[in-house]
Structure formats: C-alpha cells, structure tokens
C-alpha positions as YAML, in Angstrom:
chain: A
units: angstrom
residues:
- id: 1
  name: MET
  ca: [-153.80, 103.14, -77.35]
- id: 2
  name: LYS
  ca: [-155.52, 100.00, -78.51]
- id: 3
  name: LYS
  ca: [-155.44, 96.96, -76.24]
- id: 4
  name: ASP
  ca: [-154.61, 94.32, -78.83]
- id: 5
  name: LEU
  ca: [-151.33, 93.49, -80.50]
- id: 6
  name: TRP
  ca: [-150.64, 90.94, -83.18]
- id: 7
  name: MET
  ca: [-147.72, 90.14, -85.43]
- id: 8
  name: ASN
  ca: [-147.81, 89.42, -89.16]
- id: 9
  name: LEU
  ca: [-145.70, 86.61, -90.55]
- id: 10
  name: PRO
  ca: [-145.10, 85.79, -94.22]
- id: 11
  name: VAL
  ca: [-145.37, 82.15, -95.30]
- id: 12
  name: LYS
  ca: [-144.73, 80.50, -98.66]
- id: 13
  name: ASP
  ca: [-147.64, 78.07, -98.46]
- id: 14
  name: LEU
  ca: [-150.49, 79.05, -96.14]
- id: 15
  name: ASN
  ca: [-151.99, 75.55, -95.97]
- id: 16
  name: ARG
  ca: [-148.60, 74.01, -95.14]
- id: 17
  name: ALA
  ca: [-148.01, 76.62, -92.44]
- id: 18
  name: LYS
  ca: [-151.45, 76.05, -90.90]
- id: 19
  name: ALA
  ca: [-150.84, 72.28, -90.87]
- id: 20
  name: PHE
  ca: [-147.41, 72.70, -89.24]
- id: 21
  name: TYR
  ca: [-148.63, 74.99, -86.47]
- id: 22
  name: THR
  ca: [-151.70, 72.91, -85.64]
- id: 23
  name: GLN
  ca: [-149.52, 69.77, -85.53]
- id: 24
  name: ILE
  ca: [-147.31, 71.37, -82.87]
- id: 25
  name: GLY
  ca: [-150.31, 72.43, -80.76]
- id: 26
  name: PHE
  ca: [-151.29, 75.94, -81.86]
- id: 27
  name: THR
  ca: [-154.77, 76.87, -83.12]
- id: 28
  name: ILE
  ca: [-156.01, 78.56, -86.27]
- id: 29
  name: GLY
  ca: [-158.68, 81.06, -85.28]
- id: 30
  name: ASP
  ca: [-162.16, 81.16, -86.74]
- id: 31
  name: GLY
  ca: [-163.73, 84.29, -88.12]
- id: 32
  name: PRO
  ca: [-161.97, 87.54, -89.01]
- id: 33
  name: GLY
  ca: [-158.63, 87.14, -90.72]
- id: 34
  name: ASN
  ca: [-159.41, 83.85, -92.42]
- id: 35
  name: SER
  ca: [-159.07, 84.16, -96.18]
- id: 36
  name: PRO
  ca: [-157.39, 82.30, -99.02]
- id: 37
  name: VAL
  ca: [-154.18, 84.27, -98.27]
- id: 38
  name: THR
  ca: [-154.33, 84.87, -94.47]
- id: 39
  name: ALA
  ca: [-155.03, 82.96, -91.27]
- id: 40
  name: PRO
  ca: [-154.94, 83.94, -87.58]
- id: 41
  name: LEU
  ca: [-152.56, 81.70, -85.62]
- id: 42
  name: ILE
  ca: [-153.64, 81.69, -81.95]
- id: 43
  name: ILE
  ca: [-150.99, 81.04, -79.29]
- id: 44
  name: GLY
  ca: [-151.38, 80.45, -75.56]
- id: 45
  name: GLU
  ca: [-153.90, 81.27, -72.87]
- id: 46
  name: LYS
  ca: [-153.68, 84.98, -73.67]
- id: 47
  name: LYS
  ca: [-154.62, 84.15, -77.25]
- id: 48
  name: VAL
  ca: [-151.82, 86.07, -78.88]
- id: 49
  name: VAL
  ca: [-152.43, 86.34, -82.62]
- id: 50
  name: ILE
  ca: [-149.82, 85.94, -85.31]
- id: 51
  name: MET
  ca: [-151.41, 86.56, -88.68]
- id: 52
  name: LEU
  ca: [-150.04, 84.22, -91.30]
- id: 53
  name: PHE
  ca: [-149.86, 85.93, -94.69]
- id: 54
  name: GLN
  ca: [-149.11, 84.24, -97.99]
- id: 55
  name: ASN
  ca: [-145.82, 85.86, -99.17]
- id: 56
  name: ASP
  ca: [-147.34, 87.96, -101.99]
- id: 57
  name: ALA
  ca: [-150.10, 89.29, -99.71]
- id: 58
  name: PHE
  ca: [-147.49, 90.15, -97.06]
- id: 59
  name: LYS
  ca: [-145.35, 92.05, -99.57]
- id: 60
  name: ASN
  ca: [-148.45, 93.92, -100.74]
- id: 61
  name: VAL
  ca: [-149.40, 94.95, -97.18]
- id: 62
  name: THR
  ca: [-145.88, 95.90, -96.07]
- id: 63
  name: GLN
  ca: [-144.87, 97.40, -99.42]
- id: 64
  name: ASN
  ca: [-141.44, 95.93, -98.81]
- id: 65
  name: GLY
  ca: [-139.37, 92.85, -99.61]
- id: 66
  name: LEU
  ca: [-139.04, 89.73, -97.50]
- id: 67
  name: VAL
  ca: [-136.10, 88.60, -95.38]
- id: 68
  name: ASP
  ca: [-134.26, 85.56, -96.73]
- id: 69
  name: THR
  ca: [-134.69, 83.29, -93.70]
- id: 70
  name: THR
  ca: [-131.92, 80.99, -94.93]
- id: 71
  name: LYS
  ca: [-129.44, 83.85, -94.39]
- id: 72
  name: ASN
  ca: [-131.02, 86.30, -91.94]
- id: 73
  name: THR
  ca: [-133.31, 86.45, -88.92]
- id: 74
  name: GLU
  ca: [-135.68, 89.36, -88.52]
- id: 75
  name: VAL
  ca: [-137.41, 88.13, -85.35]
- id: 76
  name: MET
  ca: [-137.49, 85.15, -82.99]
- id: 77
  name: PHE
  ca: [-140.77, 84.20, -81.36]
- id: 78
  name: SER
  ca: [-140.62, 82.69, -77.86]
- id: 79
  name: PHE
  ca: [-143.35, 80.90, -75.96]
- id: 80
  name: GLY
  ca: [-143.60, 79.22, -72.59]
- id: 81
  name: ALA
  ca: [-144.37, 75.65, -71.59]
- id: 82
  name: GLU
  ca: [-145.58, 74.15, -68.32]
- id: 83
  name: SER
  ca: [-142.77, 71.62, -67.79]
- id: 84
  name: GLU
  ca: [-139.62, 70.04, -69.16]
- id: 85
  name: GLU
  ca: [-141.78, 67.11, -70.29]
- id: 86
  name: GLU
  ca: [-143.96, 69.47, -72.33]
- id: 87
  name: ILE
  ca: [-140.84, 70.98, -73.93]
- id: 88
  name: ASN
  ca: [-139.73, 67.49, -74.99]
- id: 89
  name: GLN
  ca: [-143.22, 66.73, -76.35]
- id: 90
  name: ILE
  ca: [-143.30, 69.95, -78.36]
- id: 91
  name: ALA
  ca: [-139.81, 69.22, -79.73]
- id: 92
  name: ASP
  ca: [-141.03, 65.79, -80.88]
- id: 93
  name: LYS
  ca: [-144.07, 67.40, -82.55]
- id: 94
  name: VAL
  ca: [-141.93, 70.03, -84.27]
- id: 95
  name: GLN
  ca: [-139.64, 67.35, -85.69]
- id: 96
  name: ALA
  ca: [-142.57, 65.17, -86.80]
- id: 97
  name: ALA
  ca: [-144.27, 68.16, -88.45]
- id: 98
  name: GLY
  ca: [-141.19, 69.02, -90.52]
- id: 99
  name: GLY
  ca: [-139.58, 71.73, -88.41]
- id: 100
  name: ASP
  ca: [-135.82, 72.07, -88.01]
- id: 101
  name: ILE
  ca: [-134.53, 71.95, -84.42]
- id: 102
  name: PHE
  ca: [-131.32, 73.98, -84.40]
- id: 103
  name: ALA
  ca: [-130.88, 73.96, -80.59]
- id: 104
  name: PRO
  ca: [-132.11, 70.69, -79.00]
- id: 105
  name: PRO
  ca: [-133.82, 70.60, -75.59]
- id: 106
  name: ALA
  ca: [-131.35, 71.54, -72.86]
- id: 107
  name: VAL
  ca: [-130.97, 73.41, -69.59]
- id: 108
  name: VAL
  ca: [-130.35, 77.13, -70.16]
- id: 109
  name: GLN
  ca: [-128.75, 79.34, -67.49]
- id: 110
  name: GLY
  ca: [-129.51, 76.71, -64.83]
- id: 111
  name: TRP
  ca: [-133.20, 77.63, -64.43]
- id: 112
  name: MET
  ca: [-134.73, 77.30, -67.88]
- id: 113
  name: TYR
  ca: [-135.22, 74.29, -70.10]
- id: 114
  name: GLY
  ca: [-135.96, 74.75, -73.74]
- id: 115
  name: PHE
  ca: [-135.16, 74.33, -77.39]
- id: 116
  name: ALA
  ca: [-135.18, 76.39, -80.56]
- id: 117
  name: PHE
  ca: [-136.44, 75.55, -84.02]
- id: 118
  name: CYS
  ca: [-137.25, 76.87, -87.46]
- id: 119
  name: ASP
  ca: [-140.69, 76.43, -88.98]
- id: 120
  name: PRO
  ca: [-140.96, 75.28, -92.64]
- id: 121
  name: ASP
  ca: [-140.50, 78.91, -93.78]
- id: 122
  name: GLY
  ca: [-137.30, 79.33, -91.76]
- id: 123
  name: HIS
  ca: [-138.80, 81.57, -89.05]
- id: 124
  name: ARG
  ca: [-137.09, 81.01, -85.70]
- id: 125
  name: TRP
  ca: [-138.94, 79.99, -82.55]
- id: 126
  name: ASN
  ca: [-137.87, 79.34, -78.96]
- id: 127
  name: ALA
  ca: [-139.85, 77.24, -76.46]
- id: 128
  name: LEU
  ca: [-138.98, 77.56, -72.76]
- id: 129
  name: TYR
  ca: [-140.00, 76.15, -69.42]
- id: 130
  name: MET
  ca: [-138.88, 78.54, -66.66]
- id: 131
  name: ASP
  ca: [-138.40, 77.00, -63.21]
- id: 132
  name: MET
  ca: [-138.42, 80.12, -61.06]
- id: 133
  name: SER
  ca: [-137.42, 78.11, -57.97]
- id: 134
  name: LYS
  ca: [-134.00, 77.54, -59.59]
- id: 135
  name: MET
  ca: [-133.48, 81.17, -60.58]
- id: 136
  name: LYS
  ca: [-130.72, 82.89, -58.65]
- id: 137
  name: GLY
  ca: [-131.12, 86.33, -57.13]
...
C-alpha cells in the first residue's frame, strides 16, 4: 500500500478558495498539483494534502455529480489546534475570510474546545483543541 493519502475537494472558484484557506492559516503547496484548475491545500505538521479542484475538473475526474452543500454534507474535515486561544483566533480568521460559523467556539464533552464552520463552497470543517488532562476515563 502507498504511504500517502490525500482528499479531493470541489470548489466553485479556485482562486477564492485558495484565498480563503490561506487567510485562515493553511498553505497552498508549490509544485505538483498546481494548475489553473487544481491546487494542493497543505494542512498541519503532517502536511496532509487536500487537492482543491475547480468543479468542472472534479466532475471530470470523478465522473459523477457534485453534492449540493446547501442541502447535504458528504464529509466533514476536522483539524486540531494547540489551545483554546488558537481556536478563537482561527474562528476570527474564518469569519473575516467569509466563512460561515454554524457552531461557535464552545466546550465540547468537557475536555474539548472547538467550533465548526462552512467554507465559501459550503464544505463543513471542525476545529478542536483537545485537553487530554480533562478527559475522563
């Protein structure tokens, strides 16, 4: 089995998506995958890749239709933060960049702190800080 895994995500406007994700602190990778219709979105220390595909290019590759993100959710991406303060900072960046926070920052299950948002294309994301010292059991 290969050692790498990446996800592919359709976007309506590639430049808008790249601007949104860089404004909230992610990176667009250099090199392979950069084209007029695709861009590698790099997330975290492990450098997880989510390939952003312009909608038509995504439909061509998958040979299938797209989910209407105003009515359905196909996937939710989650990522970790280092602190509650970082969660609040990311939430501020998401709002300033045009994202929609549908679950504001709050304590979850007594040991996590996070929030959830939609990017400009309606894809759902979840950012969490996990305080393992507060986890029961």
